[in-house]
N, C-alpha and C positions, 0 to 999 in steps of 0.2 A: 490785284497787285501787279507790279511790273515783272515780266519774265526775263530770263537771261539768255535768250536766243541770239541776239545781236552782240557783237563784241564790245568789250569795255575799252573806251578810248583813253589815250594817255594825255596828260596835261602837266604843266609845271607852273608853280607860283612865281609871278614876276614882281608884284608889289602888294603891300597892305596899306590901307588908308583908314583913318578914323571914320566911324559911322555913328549917327545919332541913335543910341540904343533906346530912345523913347519912341522911335518910329516903328510901327507895325507894318513893315515893308510889304507892299503888294505888287509893285511893278517898278521897273527902272527903264529909262530911255537915255541913250547917249547920242547927241547930235551936234556936230560941228564944234566940238570942244566943250559942250555944255551937258551937265548931268541933271536929269529930272527924275523925281521919285514920287510915287503914289503911296500914301500911307492910309491904313484902315483904322478901324475901331470907331464906334459911335462917339461923337463928341471930340474925336481927335483926328478924323480923316482930313487929308489935305493933299494938294499937289505942291511940291517944293522944288525950286532950283537950288542945287547944292554945289559947293566947291569940292572937287574930288579929293584934292590933297589934304584938306583940313577937315572935311565933313561939315563945314559951316553952311547953314542955310542962308542963301543970298536973298531969296524972296519966297513967299508962300501964300497960297490961296486956300483957305479952309472950306470944307464942305459943310452944309447944314448939319446940325446935330442929329438929324434923323437919317442921314445917309452914311453908309459904310463903304469907304473907297476900296476899289479893287484894281484891276489891271490898267496899264497905261501904254499908249502907243502914239507914235507920231506918223502922220500921213499928210502929204501935201501942205506941209508947214503948220499943221494944227495938231495940238495934243488932244488925245481922246482918253477919257477915263471912264471905266465902267464901275458900277456899284454892285454890291453883294449879289452873286457869288461867282464871278467869272474872271477868266484870264484874257489878256488881249495882246495882240501884236499886229504888225502890218508888213506886207511884202512890197509896199509902195503903191499897190493898186487896190488891195482889199484890206478890210479889217479882218483879222483872224481871231476867232473867239473860241474859248473852251468853256465848258459848263460843269466840269468835274466828271464827265463821262469819258468814254473812249473816243468820242467824236470831236473833230474840229470843224468850224463853220467859217466859210469865206463870204463876207458880207460887203455889198457895195456901200461905200461911205457916204454917198450922196442920197441914195434912195432907201438904204437899210434893207434892201432886198437880198435874200439868200441866193448866192450864185452857185455854190456847190458845197459839199461836205465830204469828209473822208473819215473812215474809221482807222484809228491808230492801232497797229498790231505789231507784236514782236514775234516773228514767224507767223504762226496761226493763232496766237493768243492775243485777245484784246488787252490794251493797256488803259486802265481806268485811272481816275483821280488826277487827270492832267490839270495843271494849275497855271502857274506863271509861264508865259510864252515869250519867245524871242526869235526874230528872223535874222539869220546870219549865214553868209556864204551859200545862199540858195537853199537852205534847209531851215526847218522849224526846230527850235530847241524848247523843250517843255519839261519843267520839273514835275515829279510825281509827288503829290502832296503827302506830307508826313514821312517822307523818305529823304535820303541824301542824294538821290539819283536824278539825272537829267537825261531825257531821251532826245537823240537827234533823229528827226523825222523827215522822210521824203514827202514834200508837200503834194506831189502828184498822186502818190499811191497810199500814203498814210503809213507806210512800212517804217519801222524803227531800223535805222542803219547803224546805230551805235549808242553806247551809254557812257555818260560821265558820272563818276562817283566822287562827290565832294565832301565825304565824311571827314577828311583831313582838315578841310577849311572850317568845319563846325568846331573841331577840336582847337584849331588855332584861334578861333574867336572866343574860346573859353566857355562854350555853351555846355553846361552840365546836363545830365539826364533829367534832372528835376526841371531845369529851365526849358528843356526841349518839350517835356510833358506839359508845361504851362503854355506852350505855343511858340517858342523861339526856334522855329524850324526854317530850313532853307526856303527862301522865297524872294527872288530878286535877281534877274538876269538882264544884262544889257550888252550889246555888241559894240565894242569900240573899234570902228572900222579904220580910223586913222592909224592905229597901231596893231590891228588884227588881233585884238585881245578880247576876252570876255570878262565883264565885271560881274561879280557874284557876291551876294550878301543874304541876309535872312531877317526874319521878323525879330525885332528887338536885339539884333546883333550889334556889338560895339565896333565891328570892323567890316570894311568892304574890300574885297580882294580883286586883283587883276591876274588872270591866268592866261597862259599861252596854250592853245590847243595844238597837239602834235598831229602831223599828217597820218 
């Protein structure tokens, strides 16, 4: 489980948008005014482009029924989607992959060779269950599966430099304890560079939020 060595970071809610509660969100990407989402579940996995303000699906590509969609990243103009059970992000040069452990892996997108890896630690404690990943402002943000917390990670050392607690967003989305137990957990981060905001949602959440991170 995540430890509490690094400080808790402040944020405030800027906007709330509709989100398709039928999507088992696994990854988000924002690029040049466009929002892309990866959804999971066998028979329902897809990559979709969505309109942020309405939540409407603009176009969608389904995965075969035998594939369970996972993380999503954009690198060099191409969308990359992983399948069960990994998270994915990009620093513009590498694909950054999580596998549910405390390690992150930096992979060459052309050769798929492992370039390096880091162990994520909060002080001296490993942080496991790293899931959805996002690259923003020179740091990696990773939600800890089955929690409301997101770690801000130094990509060079793996050290957690701060925590975001999004429990309030879960409540604003109307997620009950029963729905959370059924799988409606935090899972979906995208950095909106044009406005310096983070987009946040969860699996089967009916809302997608824009938050401003505080210095």
